C-alpha positions, -999 to +999 in steps of 0.1 A: +021+651+466+031+680+487+040+714+472+076+709+484+079+675+465+063+690+435+088+719+436+117+695+440+105+675+410+101+706+389+136+718+399+150+683+390+133+684+357+147+718+349+182+707+358+178+676+335+165+698+307+194+723+311+219+694+311+203+680+279+205+714+262+242+717+272+250+682+259+231+690+226+250+722+222+284+707+229+291+694+194+283+728+180+307+744+204+334+720+195+328+725+158+328+763+162+361+761+181+377+738+155+366+762+127+381+792+146+414+774+151+415+763+115+409+799+104+437+811+126+461+785+113+453+795+077+460+831+086+494+821+100+500+800+070+493+828+047+514+853+067+544+830+066+540+825+029+538+863+024+569+868+046+589+844+025+577+860-007+585+895+006+621+886+017+647+894-009+670+864-014+687+869-048+716+846-040+692+817-033+665+823-059+681+805-089+694+776-069+661+769-052+642+773-085+664+747-101+661+724-071+623+726-072+623+718-109+647+689-105+624+674-078+595+672-103+584+635-105+610+626-078+638+628-104+664+636-077+653+606-055+652+583-085+688+594-094+700+587-058+682+553-058+698+544-091+732+551-076+725+531-044+711+502-064+745+497-080+760+487-047+749+453-033+738+449+002+724+476+024+726+504-003+705+483-027+680+475+000+679+513+009+671+521-027+643+496-028+628+509+005+630+544-007+613+537-040+585+519-022+581+549+001+578+572-029+551+550-044+531+551-012+535+588-007+528+598-042+496+577-044+484+589-010+491+626-018+477+627-053+448+602-052+436+609-016+449+641+000+446+665-030+412+651-040+398+653-004+410+688+006+411+706-028+429+736-015+436+762-042+472+771-050+486+804-036+481+836-055+517+841-064+511+874-083+492+889-054+520+879-030+545+895-055+568+865-056+597+877-078+598+863-113+633+849-107+619+823-084+590+811-106+586+775-116+555+763-135+524+765-113+509+730-111+472+725-119+466+701-091+453+711-056+478+726-032+474+704-002+495+684+006+528+690-012+535+660-033+571+670-039+578+672-002+559+640+006+579+620-019+613+635-009+607+630+028+594+595+022+625+585+003+648+601+029+630+584+057+630+549+043+664+550+027+680+568+056+668+542+081+679+513+058+713+531+053+721+553+083+752+570+068+729+585+041+702+597+066+715+632+073+723+642+036+689+628+024+671+646+052+688+679+043+680+674+007+643+666+015+641+697+037+655+719+009+630+705-016+602+712+008+613+748+014+619+754-023+582+748-029+573+777-007+602+798-019+590+795-055+555+803-045+536+772-055+528+759-020+519+773+014+541+762+044+511+742+057+511+722+025+548+714+030+543+705+066+515+681+057+536+666+030+564+660+054+541+642+079+528+621+050+563+614+039+574+601+073+543+578+075+550+565+040+586+558+048+576+539+079+550+520+059+576+510+033+600+498+059+574+478+076+563+462+044+599+454+034+605+438+068+574+417+065+583+405+031+619+397+042+605+377+072+581+358+049+610+348+025+632+335+053+630+297+056+616+283+088+643+276+114 
């Protein structure tokens, strides 16, 4: 083998080795970037939470505190569903779809999301959330917001099944979600994740309902 061939082989081997090193380091670089992005998102999340806590809103505090308490265990959604169930036809079907969505959202948020992520609740005292906004601080993990997930799930499923109710239910769900940040028990990111989960749960409930309805129809 000539010295030129040997040099070419050595250069090729070096190139292959360098490529292998770059490929081996790529997962580390991706992980490092993901961790940096997550850190920045948490910083933004905390900053928004702090901004809400620091903004005086005496005219809103009592109403949002009461709304947040009323949304415990989806009491508001259950009350709306009870009213809709009294009316045969689409309203009753909307109530059923909404209740199914709540069941899916609640189970997913509490049995899966909170147990996997285990995010601590915000430090409401450190953020100086005024006492007039306080609701009981839940003992469960912070991520995702179960109140928001259930409210959005009900609004999504019932709103699609009964379009005239879509806007009022969506506004109510949005208010419930914001109230959890306003009262200091959730970060905005928890609420955003709960909303996404609620949308998915509402869609799942509607799909299950449509499948069951199709199964019950007699063959043509």
